[in-house]
N, C-alpha and C positions, 0 to 999 in steps of 0.2 A: 427406582430408576428415574433418571432425568426425563422430563417431558420434552418431546420435540414434535414439531409439525411435520407432516409428511411432505416430501419434496415433490410438489405437483407441477412445477414450472421449470423451464430452463434456468431462470434467474435463481430459483431455489438451490440449484446446484452451484451457482456462482457465489451467492450470499446466503449462508445457512445460519440460523439463530437457534439457540437452545436455552431453556431455563434449567437451573440446577437446584432442585429442591433439596432440603436436608435428607440425609440418609443415615441409617444406623451403622454404616460401615464406610471405610475409605472407598471412594469411587475414582477411577482413573479414566481419562480421555486422551485419545491420540492427538498429537499435534503434527499435521502433515507439513513436509518441508516446502511444498509448492504453494502454500496458502498463508495468508496473514491471519492472526488470531487476536481477538479482543476478549479479555476476561475481566468481569466485574464481580467482586466479592462483596456481598451484602453483609454477611456475618461469618464468623469462624475463621478458618485458616486454610491455605492451600499452598501447594508447591509446584513449580514449573521446572522440569528437568530437560535440558537440551544438550546432549553430549556430556561434557564434564561440568557444564554450568548448571547451577541450581539456584533458583530464586524463590523466596518466600513471599506470599501475598497475604496481607492481613485484611480484617474487616474494613469495608468502605475504601477499598483500594482498587485501582484499575491498572491493568497491564496490557500494553500493546506489543505484539510480537510480529515483526515483518517476516515475509517469506525468507527462508534461508536454511534452517536445520530442523530435522524431525525431532520429536521429543514426546513428552507426555505431561499431562496436567493432573495432579493428584489433589482431589477435594477431600478434606478431613471430615470425619463423621460429625454430623450436626451442622455443617456449614452449608451455606446456600448462596446463590448468585445467578449470573447469566453469562453466556459466552456466545461469540459470533466468529464465524470463519468466512473469509472472502478470498476467492481466487484472484489472480492478476486481472482477469477480465472483469470480475465483479468490482474490484477496486477501480478499474478504469471507468466504469459506468458511474461510480460515486464521486469521482474527483471533479472539482470545479475546473473551469478554464481560466485563462489569463494569468496575471502575475501571481495570484494567490496560489495557483497550482504548483509553482516552482518551489516556494517555501514549504508548502504542505508536503509535497513528495519528498523533499530533502529531510524533513523532520520524521516522516513515517518510515524512513529507511532504518531508523534506530529502534532499539528496544526502549520502551518508555514505561515507567512505573509512576503512577500519580495517586496521591491521596485525594479522596473525594469528600466534599461536604455532604450533608444529608440531602439537600435539594439536588446536588450534582449526581449523587448516586441514584436517586429516584428517577431523574431524567434519563440517565444512561440506560437503566434497566427498562424504563418505560419505552424508550425507542427500540430496544431489542424485542420487547414484547409486541410492539406494533409490527415489526418485521416478521415475527412468527405468525401473527394473525394474517398478514397479507400473503405469506407463503402457504398458510393452511387453507385459506379460502380465496384463491386468486379471482380477481374481477378486473374489468377494464381499467387500465392505469396502475395495476398493482406493481408492475415492474418499475414504473417511474417513482412510485411512493417508496418502494424498498431502496432504490438508489438514492433518493433524496434523504431518507432517514439515515442511511449510512453516511452520507455526505455531512449531515449535521454532526453526527458523532465524531467523525474524523476532524472536522474543523474545530470542534471544541477541544479535542485532544491537542491539536496544533496550537490553539490559543493558550492553553495551559502551559505547554512546553515553552512558548515564547515568553510568557510571564515569568517562568522560572529562570530563563536566560537573562531577562531584564533585571531581575532582582539579584542576580549573581554578581560577583566582583568582575568589573570590566577587564578584558584581556586585550593586549595589542593585536593588530591584524596579523594573522598567521599565514604561513605558506599555503595552508589548506584553503583559507578564506579567499586569498588572492587567486588561487587556482580555480575555485568554483566561480568567482566573478568573471575571470577571463574566459572560462568555458561557456558561461552564459552568453557572453558577447561574441565569441568566435567559433562556437562548435560547428556551425554550418559551413565554415571555411575549411573544415577537415585538417586543422593544424596537427602536426605530429607532436608527440610528447616533448621532444627537444625544444620546440618553439615555445611551449608554455614555460619550460624551465628557464629558457633565456629571458623571457619577458619578466619573470619573477626575480631573476638574478641568482638562481641556484643551479647546482648540477642536476642532471637527470636522476642520479642516484638519491640525492637528498630529497628531491621532489617525490620520488617513488616511496621513500621511507616514510615521509610525512603523510602522504595520502593513504598508505596501507595502515598506519597506526590509527588514523581517524575513521576510515571507512571499511577496512578489511579488503580493499580492492587495490589493484595496481592503477596508476593513472589511465592507462589504455582501457582497462576494464571499466573504470568509472566513466570514461568518455563514451564507451559503447553502451553502457547502461542508460546514460542520458539520451543518446541517439535513439535507442529503442523506445524510451519513454515518449519522446517526441513523435516517433513513428506511430506508436499506438494512438496517441492523441489525434493525429491527422487521419488515421484510418477510421477511427470511431466518431470523430467530431466534424469531419468535412466530407464533401462529395468529390474531392480530388481523385484523379486516377492514381494508381500505384506508381506509375512512371513520373507523374508530377510531384508526388510526395518524395520520391527518390531525389529528384533534382533540387527540391527545396531543402532537403537535408544535406545537400552538398555532394551527392553521389553523381558522378558523371555517366555511369552505366546503370540503368534500371535493373538489368539482370544481376549485377553485383549486389545491389540493394536487396533483391529477392533472396539471393543466397545468404547474405548477411542476416536478414530477418529470420529466414527459415532455420538457419543453423542455431540461432540464439533461442528462438521460441518453439521450435519443433513443428511449426505450421507456417504455411506461406502467408504473405500479407493479405492476399485476396480471401483465403479461407478464414484467417483471423477476423477480418471484417464481417464476413457472412455469418460466422458463428457467434458474433458478439451479441446478437439479440434475436429473439423469436418473434418480434413484432414486424409485420410486413412494412416495407419501406413506403412512405407516402409518395404521392405523385411529384411533390417538390423535389428538386435535385439535392437538397440539403437534408442531412439527418444529424441531429445533435443528441449525444448521449454521454459523451466523453470516452476518453480521459479528460 
């Protein structure tokens, strides 16, 4: 059976790590829909099944699965590796701030499969083992170390994805790229979808078709996702009041922002902030953890 550290802290529930030693039989693990999963295969072969989609993972490969659909991970007999699960709040703690976060979040919304060199594989599994150790024997600062270790893993996945894009054949600027750029510039002005379509020079229907093909979301759903991401960022990384965050995000009515956030997240902004860490807040009015 795979070894795992007991969940002894709240953060252990947000970021869970497991080693997968070789077994004499096929072993299956559940992939929850509301969490992201990172799987690193050191040797052997494995399969990921989500709905009607099936992916095969070979030795020295890494796969990143964003939250989205439930499924299962099937480890073949004799195979070994490591896996990690992170909730939305766990990811929020691990994400950097600033411009890096924008590209990183965008990349990690996709399924990514990457071959690893031997040093890369050792590093990835080593970081997961370090997370297991911190969860197994928590000490002062364990939460910070776990978040930082996951941050390093995510940034390296992002760098590798960027390198793959750079070496690929260049493509002309697409409708999707122009939409994402305009959204970055104007999302806090609460533009309707029609305004983005007009600026890009296409119909709303054509914009919707392009965004759905690229992201699986409608333009409005994509805008809401980005607004929620910014809201999480401010709730976890600033000392702003919820009403101040609402105004900064372009909401004229803080009560409407509360309803918007609660409907999407299943928890109010205030409760989301309070449940994000088990570390007492310092006397200083600022608290940085992210997203």
